[in-house]
FINU-283798 format. One record per atom (N, C-alpha, C, O): residue in three letters; x, y negated, z negated. Coordinates in steps of 0.02 Angstrom, whole numbers, padded with zeros to 5 digits, always signed. Atoms other than C-alpha are relative to their C-alpha. Example, Ala and Ser with C-alpha at 12.3 -4.5 7.8 and 13.67 -1.06 7.14 Angstrom:
BEGIN
ALA+00045+00059+00000;ALA+00615+00225-00390;ALA+00045-00060+00000;ALA+00097-00059-00033;SER-00042+00059+00003;SER+00684+00053-00357;SER-00039-00055-00037;SER-00014-00110-00045;
% end
This chain:
BEGIN
UNK-00043+00024-00053;UNK+00262+00465-01764;UNK-00018-00073+00013;UNK-00076-00092+00014;UNK+00010+00071-00010;UNK+00284+00281-01730;UNK-00029-00017+00069;UNK-00064-00067+00076;UNK+00026+00012-00067;UNK+00242+00294-01545;UNK-00072+00025+00006;UNK-00085+00086+00002;UNK+00070-00018-00010;UNK+00054+00291-01521;UNK-00029-00047+00052;UNK-00015-00107+00052;UNK+00030+00041-00052;UNK-00046+00230-01372;UNK+00049-00015+00055;UNK+00099+00020+00063;UNK-00043+00018-00056;UNK+00032+00144-01221;UNK+00071-00017-00022;UNK+00082-00048-00074;UNK-00071+00012+00014;UNK+00223+00136-01217;UNK+00023-00059+00043;UNK+00020-00055+00104;UNK-00024+00057-00039;UNK+00294-00034-01167;UNK+00062+00019+00042;UNK+00108+00052+00017;UNK-00056-00011-00045;UNK+00413-00025-01017;UNK+00011-00062+00042;UNK-00031-00107+00043;UNK-00014+00056-00046;UNK+00495-00146-00895;UNK-00013+00022+00071;UNK-00015+00082+00086;UNK+00010-00014-00071;UNK+00464-00157-00709;UNK+00058+00041+00028;UNK+00047+00090+00063;UNK-00059-00035-00026;UNK+00642-00101-00672;UNK+00007+00071-00025;UNK+00038+00113+00008;UNK+00000-00069+00025;UNK+00620+00055-00779;UNK-00046+00044+00042;UNK-00029+00102+00056;UNK+00050-00039-00037;UNK+00468+00111-00680;UNK+00014+00000+00075;UNK+00008+00051+00108;UNK-00012+00008-00072;UNK+00512+00045-00506;UNK+00069-00030+00013;UNK+00073-00087+00036;UNK-00067+00028-00009;UNK+00702+00024-00496;UNK+00015-00018+00073;UNK+00060-00058+00086;UNK-00009+00015-00071;UNK+00690+00020-00304;UNK-00054-00047+00026;UNK-00060-00057+00086;UNK+00055+00045-00019;UNK+00541-00100-00304;UNK-00062+00039+00019;UNK-00062+00101+00021;UNK+00062-00032-00023;UNK+00363-00066-00249;UNK-00039-00049+00044;UNK-00025-00109+00044;UNK+00035+00038-00051;UNK+00242-00125-00116;UNK-00075+00014-00003;UNK-00095+00072-00011;UNK+00073-00008-00001;UNK+00054-00155-00113;UNK-00020+00034+00065;UNK+00000+00012+00119;UNK+00023-00035-00060;UNK-00028-00031+00006;UNK-00076+00010-00001;UNK-00103+00049+00039;UNK+00073-00005+00004;UNK-00211-00052-00043;UNK-00029-00064-00027;UNK+00006-00112-00042;UNK+00036+00058+00026;UNK-00342-00174-00102;UNK-00004+00004-00076;UNK-00003+00059-00105;UNK+00014+00001+00072;UNK-00366-00228-00283;UNK-00075+00013-00008;UNK-00116-00022+00020;UNK+00070-00020+00008;UNK-00527-00143-00338;UNK-00017+00009-00073;UNK+00027+00025-00114;UNK+00020-00012+00070;UNK-00626-00133-00499;UNK+00000+00075-00014;UNK-00016+00115+00030;UNK+00001-00070+00021;UNK-00609+00031-00595;UNK-00069+00014-00031;UNK-00093-00025-00072;UNK+00067-00018+00024;UNK-00775+00118-00629;UNK+00003+00033-00069;UNK+00045+00076-00081;UNK+00010-00033+00065;UNK-00826+00162-00806;UNK-00050+00056+00012;UNK-00110+00043+00017;UNK+00043-00057-00018;UNK-00895+00336-00771;UNK-00051+00015-00054;UNK-00106+00040-00038;UNK+00047-00013+00054;UNK-00977+00351-00941;UNK-00059-00050-00001;UNK-00116-00031-00014;UNK+00051+00052+00004;UNK-01072+00185-00931;UNK-00039-00007+00066;UNK-00096-00032+00065;UNK+00034+00005-00065;UNK-01116+00193-00744;UNK-00050+00057+00008;UNK-00036+00114-00011;UNK+00050-00052-00012;UNK-01274+00286-00696;UNK-00051-00021+00052;UNK-00062-00081+00061;UNK+00053+00012-00049;UNK-01409+00301-00562;UNK+00016-00056+00050;UNK-00026-00099+00063;UNK-00019+00051-00049;UNK-01314+00195-00436;UNK+00019-00066-00030;UNK+00036-00112+00007;UNK-00020+00062+00034;UNK-01277+00060-00566;UNK+00074+00003-00018;UNK+00094+00045-00057;UNK-00072+00002+00011;UNK-01091+00016-00565;UNK+00016-00042-00062;UNK-00006-00099-00068;UNK-00024+00037+00058;UNK-01012-00034-00730;UNK+00077+00004+00002;UNK+00106+00058+00006;UNK-00073+00002-00003;UNK-00831-00090-00728;UNK+00031+00020-00067;UNK+00006+00001-00120;UNK-00035-00023+00061;UNK-00711-00010-00852;UNK+00034-00058-00036;UNK+00054-00107-00005;UNK-00037+00047+00042;UNK-00636-00109-00995;UNK+00054+00039-00037;UNK+00044+00096-00056;UNK-00055-00031+00036;UNK-00470-00071-01078;UNK-00019+00012-00072;UNK-00047-00032-00104;UNK+00019-00018+00069;UNK-00494+00018-01245;UNK+00036-00042-00053;UNK+00007-00056-00105;UNK-00038+00039+00049;UNK-00358-00083-01334;UNK-00016-00075+00002;UNK-00022-00106-00051;UNK+00007+00073-00006;UNK-00389-00259-01265;UNK-00070-00023+00017;UNK-00087-00081+00004;UNK+00066+00020-00021;UNK-00567-00258-01199;UNK-00001-00035+00068;UNK-00055-00054+00092;UNK-00004+00033-00066;UNK-00505-00335-01034;UNK-00029+00045+00054;UNK-00029+00106+00048;UNK+00022-00038-00058;UNK-00581-00283-00868;UNK+00059+00036+00032;UNK+00115+00011+00029;UNK-00053-00039-00030;UNK-00481-00149-00777;UNK-00009+00000+00076;UNK-00062+00016+00102;UNK-00003+00000-00073;UNK-00433-00167-00593;UNK+00054+00049+00020;UNK+00096+00068-00021;UNK-00049-00049-00023;UNK-00330-00048-00487;UNK+00025-00018+00069;UNK-00014-00041+00111;UNK-00030+00011-00066;UNK-00211-00066-00341;UNK+00048+00058+00014;UNK+00085+00080-00030;UNK-00047-00052-00021;UNK-00116+00067-00243;UNK+00065-00033+00020;UNK+00065-00082+00058;UNK-00066+00024-00019;UNK+00071+00036-00228;UNK+00043+00058+00022;UNK+00034+00114+00000;UNK-00048-00049-00023;UNK+00210+00128-00139;UNK+00066-00013-00035;UNK+00092-00068-00033;UNK-00064+00003+00034;UNK+00366+00163-00241;UNK+00055-00003+00053;UNK+00054+00036+00101;UNK-00054+00008-00049;UNK+00523+00108-00147;UNK+00057+00051-00008;UNK+00106+00047+00028;UNK-00052-00050+00011;UNK+00626+00256-00213;UNK+00006+00046+00060;UNK-00041+00083+00075;UNK-00008-00042-00060;UNK+00697+00343-00057;UNK+00005+00074-00015;UNK-00002+00115+00031;UNK-00007-00071+00017;UNK+00720+00508-00151;UNK-00067+00035-00014;UNK-00069+00096-00019;UNK+00065-00029+00015;UNK+00534+00534-00185;UNK-00029+00035+00061;UNK-00018+00015+00118;UNK+00036-00034-00054;UNK+00431+00657-00083;UNK-00058-00044+00020;UNK-00083-00084-00021;UNK+00055+00043-00022;UNK+00294+00575+00022;UNK-00061+00002-00046;UNK-00093-00050-00057;UNK+00059-00005+00044;UNK+00156+00639-00094;UNK+00010-00035-00067;UNK-00038-00050-00101;UNK-00015+00034+00064;UNK+00243+00556-00243;UNK+00008-00075+00007;UNK+00012-00110-00043;UNK-00015+00071-00011;UNK+00268+00385-00164;UNK-00055-00049-00020;UNK-00040-00103-00044;UNK+00054+00046+00014;UNK+00096+00309-00188;UNK-00029+00013-00069;UNK-00048+00070-00085;UNK+00028-00006+00068;UNK+00035+00275-00365;UNK-00050-00056-00011;UNK-00047-00109+00021;UNK+00049+00051+00018;UNK-00110+00180-00439;UNK+00025-00038-00061;UNK+00048-00008-00109;UNK-00018+00043+00056;UNK-00071+00033-00553;UNK-00063-00034-00023;UNK-00098-00065+00017;UNK+00059+00033+00029;UNK-00207-00029-00669;UNK+00021-00068-00027;UNK+00071-00075-00062;UNK-00014+00069+00020;UNK-00212-00217-00698;UNK-00055-00022-00048;UNK-00114-00016-00032;UNK+00048+00025+00049;UNK-00296-00288-00854;UNK-00005-00076+00010;UNK+00043-00112+00000;UNK+00009+00071-00014;UNK-00370-00458-00810;UNK-00074-00018-00004;UNK-00116+00024+00012;UNK+00070+00021+00004;UNK-00530-00559-00838;UNK-00033-00009+00068;UNK-00094-00004+00074;UNK+00026+00009-00068;UNK-00549-00591-00650;UNK+00042+00042+00048;UNK+00098+00062+00031;UNK-00036-00042-00048;UNK-00497-00493-00495;UNK+00066-00031+00021;UNK+00067-00086+00047;UNK-00066+00026-00021;UNK-00310-00515-00465;UNK+00006-00003+00076;UNK-00025+00037+00112;UNK-00011+00008-00072;UNK-00254-00573-00293;UNK+00073+00017+00014;UNK+00118-00012-00016;UNK-00070-00017-00016;UNK-00099-00492-00217;UNK+00036-00060+00031;UNK+00004-00104+00059;UNK-00038+00054-00032;UNK+00041-00607-00159;UNK-00009+00001+00076;UNK-00030+00051+00104;UNK+00004+00004-00073;UNK+00045-00665+00021;UNK+00051+00047+00031;UNK+00106+00055+00005;UNK-00048-00044-00034;UNK+00126-00541+00142;UNK+00062-00038+00022;UNK+00058-00098+00038;UNK-00062+00031-00023;UNK+00307-00576+00188;UNK+00007+00013+00074;UNK-00002+00070+00097;UNK-00008-00009-00073;UNK+00340-00605+00374;UNK+00051+00056+00015;UNK+00104+00059-00015;UNK-00045-00053-00022;UNK+00418-00454+00458;UNK-00001+00063-00041;UNK+00033+00111-00024;UNK+00004-00061+00041;UNK+00373-00329+00323;UNK-00070+00031+00006;UNK-00120-00005+00006;UNK+00065-00032-00008;UNK+00234-00200+00344;UNK-00040+00002-00065;UNK-00102+00008-00064;UNK+00033-00002+00066;UNK+00195-00200+00156;UNK+00022-00060-00041;UNK+00076-00088-00028;UNK-00016+00057+00043;UNK+00192-00336+00024;UNK+00036+00022-00063;UNK+00008+00059-00103;UNK-00036-00018+00061;UNK+00327-00318-00110;UNK-00029-00038-00059;UNK-00045-00097-00054;UNK+00028+00031+00060;UNK+00263-00352-00286;UNK+00042+00020-00061;UNK+00080+00068-00060;UNK-00028-00016+00065;UNK+00323-00354-00465;UNK-00057-00004-00050;UNK-00107-00039-00039;UNK+00051+00000+00053;UNK+00223-00323-00623;UNK+00032-00020-00066;UNK+00089-00004-00080;UNK-00022+00020+00067;UNK+00239-00399-00796;UNK-00048+00029-00051;UNK-00106+00044-00036;UNK+00041-00026+00054;UNK+00174-00337-00963;UNK-00018+00072+00013;UNK-00076+00092+00005;UNK+00013-00070-00019;UNK+00192-00154-00912;UNK+00000+00047-00060;UNK+00036+00036-00109;UNK-00001-00056+00048;UNK+00152+00000-01014;UNK-00019+00063+00037;UNK-00053+00061+00088;UNK+00019-00064-00029;UNK+00137+00184-00975;UNK-00030+00043-00055;UNK-00011+00039-00114;UNK+00030-00048+00046;UNK+00029+00316-01056;UNK+00008+00069+00031;UNK-00021+00083+00084;UNK-00008-00067-00028;UNK+00084+00496-01028;UNK-00062+00042-00012;UNK-00097+00034-00062;UNK+00056-00047+00008;UNK-00048+00630-01000;UNK+00014+00061+00043;UNK+00059+00060+00086;UNK-00006-00061-00040;UNK-00065+00805-00927;UNK-00055-00002+00052;UNK-00114-00006+00035;UNK+00050+00005-00053;UNK-00151+00800-00757;UNK-00036+00067+00012;UNK-00022+00116-00022;UNK+00041-00059-00013;UNK-00274+00927-00684;UNK+00042+00060+00021;UNK+00022+00117+00012;UNK-00044-00054-00022;UNK-00129+01028-00612;UNK+00044+00025-00058;UNK+00086+00070-00048;UNK-00039-00021+00057;UNK-00055+01045-00787;UNK+00070-00031-00003;UNK+00113-00007-00040;UNK-00066+00034-00002;UNK+00091+00927-00750;UNK-00003-00066-00037;UNK-00055-00098-00041;UNK-00006+00064+00034;UNK+00151+00777-00847;UNK-00008-00056+00051;UNK+00024-00055+00104;UNK+00011+00058-00043;UNK+00090+00614-00768;UNK-00003-00062-00044;UNK-00003-00056-00106;UNK+00001+00063+00037;UNK+00085+00431-00819;UNK-00053-00047+00028;UNK-00060-00054+00089;UNK+00046+00053-00019;UNK-00051+00301-00816;UNK+00037-00066-00010;UNK+00063-00079-00065;UNK-00037+00063+00003;UNK+00028+00131-00776;UNK-00050-00057-00007;UNK-00094-00065+00035;UNK+00041+00060+00010;UNK-00055-00026-00846;UNK+00046-00061-00002;UNK+00102-00058-00027;UNK-00038+00063-00001;UNK+00004-00205-00818;UNK-00044-00058-00018;UNK-00106-00053-00017;UNK+00037+00061+00016;UNK-00047-00380-00869;UNK+00001-00050+00058;UNK-00044-00092+00062;UNK-00005+00049-00054;UNK+00009-00474-00713;UNK+00034+00029+00061;UNK+00081+00070+00055;UNK-00030-00018-00064;UNK+00050-00447-00529;UNK+00025-00065+00032;UNK-00010-00115+00033;UNK-00028+00061-00032;UNK+00165-00571-00440;UNK+00043+00019+00059;UNK+00059+00077+00070;UNK-00043-00011-00059;UNK+00270-00592-00284;UNK+00069+00024-00022;UNK+00095+00002-00073;UNK-00069-00023+00011;UNK+00436-00502-00278;UNK+00044-00036+00050;UNK+00032-00033+00110;UNK-00045+00037-00044;UNK+00575-00608-00209;UNK+00064+00041+00010;UNK+00086+00074-00036;UNK-00061-00039-00013;UNK+00728-00530-00126;UNK+00056-00021-00047;UNK+00061-00080-00065;UNK-00057+00015+00043;UNK+00883-00519-00235;UNK+00056-00028+00043;UNK+00053-00023+00104;UNK-00056+00031-00036;UNK+01044-00608-00187;UNK+00036+00050+00044;UNK+00060+00032+00098;UNK-00037-00050-00039;UNK+01121-00445-00125;UNK-00038+00023+00062;UNK-00009+00056+00104;UNK+00038-00023-00059;UNK+00981-00415+00002;UNK-00021-00056+00046;UNK-00056-00045+00095;UNK+00020+00055-00044;UNK+00961-00587+00077;UNK+00039+00002+00065;UNK+00097+00025+00064;UNK-00035-00002-00065;UNK+01006-00605+00262;UNK+00066-00038-00001;UNK+00114-00016+00030;UNK-00061+00040+00002;UNK+01137-00740+00223;UNK+00056+00039-00033;UNK+00112+00040-00007;UNK-00051-00039+00035;UNK+01230-00629+00100;UNK+00022+00059+00042;UNK+00082+00074+00046;UNK-00017-00057-00041;UNK+01221-00479+00216;UNK+00046-00021+00057;UNK+00093+00015+00074;UNK-00041+00024-00056;UNK+01295-00582+00359;UNK+00069-00018-00025;UNK+00119-00002+00008;UNK-00066+00019+00028;UNK+01434-00653+00248;UNK+00041+00061-00014;UNK+00101+00062-00001;UNK-00036-00062+00015;UNK+01480-00477+00192;UNK+00026+00033+00063;UNK+00080+00062+00063;UNK-00019-00031-00063;UNK+01486-00416+00372;UNK+00060-00038+00031;UNK+00106-00007+00056;UNK-00054+00040-00027;UNK+01599-00562+00427;UNK+00065+00010-00039;UNK+00119+00007-00010;UNK-00059-00006+00043;UNK+01716-00535+00279;UNK+00035+00067+00010;UNK+00095+00072-00005;UNK-00029-00067-00005;UNK+01745-00351+00318;UNK+00049+00007+00057;UNK+00077+00061+00067;
% end
């Protein structure tokens, strides 16, 4: 089979309704290498890059509450910094570049996906959601 390892995907395929940072960027622990209170950060098996993790909330309104928050692993040589919060929003919208997913069977025996990315950046509102466009549409109706 030609598909082996992580499967490349786009941000819009994984988060068509956008996503929001709801946690801190933290290093991922290498459980095999860490011992006796000594923390060793995980490295990606394919690239050798350090692995960081951030919790994000999926913007899909059809998801159940337990399905909304997912961990995204970021491969980077230094700790990534989330974008600045947007005024008036409780969570910071983000986008990811260089995304891939790796399917696996979780402890409950269900199909799950590990999401890895190369970059985290600010998500800017689209033209259809800007206040100016919304007002113009309301006046035109």
